N, C-alpha and C positions, 0 to 999 in steps of 0.2 A: 623362937628366933625368926627373924625376918630375913630370908635369903632371897636375893633376886635371881631369877633364871637368866643366865647369860644369853640364851637364845632369844629371849624377849626384850633384852636391853637394847634400846635404840641410842645411837650416838646423839649428843646434844647438838641442837640446831644452832649454827652460827648465824646470827642476825646480821652482823656487819664485820667485814674485815677491812680496816682502814688502810693498813699496809702490813706486810709480813710481820708477825709478832704482836700485832694489835687486833684483838678479836673481842667482839661483844656477842655473847651467847644469850640463850634464854634466861640463864640464872647467874652469870658471872661476867666480869670484865677481866680479860687476860692481857697482861703486858709482859711479854717475854715469858719467863718462868713463873711470874707472880700471878696469882688468881685472887680476885676479890669477889666474894659472893654478894649479890645484891641485897640479900636479907641482912647482911652485917654492915652495910654502908648507910651512913646518915650524914646530913648536912654537907652536901657537895658544894665546894667553894672554888673560885678561881682567884689566883694571886699572881703578882708579878714579882720577879726577883729584883734585887737591887741592880743599879747600872754597872756596867763593866768597869773594872778598876782604871783602865786608861781614860775612860770618859770622866769618872769622878776626879781623878788626879789632875787631869788637864783643866777641868772646870775650876777646881780649887786653886790651882796655880794662876789661872787667869783672873780670878776674883782677888787673890792676894796681890798679884801684879798690878791690877787696877788701883787697889788701895795705896800701894807703894808709889805708883806713878802720880796719883793725885796729890799725895803728901810731898813728894820730892820734885814736882813740876816747877815750883818757883826757883829751885836751886840748880836746875839742869840747863845746859846749853841747848840750843835748838837741835843740834845733831844728836845729842843724847836723848832728847825728847822724842825725836823721830825714830831712833833705833829702839827705844823702849816701847813705843807705840806699835812698831812693826812686830816685835816679839810678842807683845800682848795680843795683837791681831792673829798671829800664828797659833797661839794657845787657844783662842776662841774658835778659830776654824777647826783645829784638831778636836776640840770638845764636841762641836756640832757634828762633824763628820763621823767621829767615833760613835756618837749617840745614834746616828742614822744607820751606820753600817754594822754596828754590834748591838742589835736590839735586846731589850730585856727579855729574859726567859719567862714564859707563862707556865704556871704550875696549877695542877688540879689536885685539890686536897679534899679529904672527907674524914669523917670519924668512922674508923674501921674497928669493930669490936671494942668501942669505947676509947680508942686512942686516935689522936690526930695523925693521919698518914698521908704522905704524898703519893698519889696514884700515878700521875703522869706529868712529864715536863717536856716542853718543846719551845724552841725559839722561832719555829715556823708557824705563823699565825693561821694559815689555812688548815694545816694538819691539826693544830690544837683545837680550833673551833669545830672541826669535823668530829673529833673524838668527843669533845664536850657535848655537842648536840646529840650524837648517837647515844651516848651514855645517859644523858638526862632523859631521853625518850624511852630507853630500855628500862631505866629505874622506875619511871612513871607507869609504864605498862606492866612491869612486874608487881608494883605495889597495887595496881588496880586488878590484877589477875588476868590480864589479856594473854591469850595464847597466839603464837604466830599462826597464820592461816596457811593451810596447804594450797598448792596451786589450784586455781579454779578451772572448772570446765572439763569436759571429756577430751581425750587425745584426738588430734586431728586425723581424719581418714586419709588425708593426702600427706605423704612423707615430706619432711623439710628438704629443700634442695641440697643441703649439705650431706644428707643421707643417700643421695643419688650418685655421689662420686664413685667412679669405677673402683677405687681402692677399697670401698666398703661393700662392694658386691662380690658374691662368689659365683662362679660359672654355673648356670642352670638353675639359679634360685631367684625367686621373685623378692622384690624389696617390700617389706611391710613396715608400717609406722608403728 
């Protein structure tokens, strides 16, 4: 049997923490309590969800209203035509504003152990692209067998100024780096 010695077990190195609960380590992607091992992930894809229901409904009502207005225009009085046009304009403005203020969610999908799995969802473009970029890089490095490098160079002989703060010094002792 292969038993690991807990004294020699090192914690897994976290490569990137995008925000609390979103970690990319040497071998897995963690989203909250869910862990996805790199070795079991294939075919990483990005998708966008459908539009918000308010956006869809107001756009459909605007299109239907335009069709009704075009067909009924010869039979309407000028006041009815202006009122119908104002309502139609309001629906178009609502659809455009809703599309702008309620963006489509971006989704990160992959084949995890042979099944299509949604790994991550966000409507924040910056956060989503950061997660996707770090995950693609980590997957590529894991596939190629790269190991994260330890910090380079020897320690400085001169201590960092933050180590010289009086709260870090004890009376009668010298500060060492």
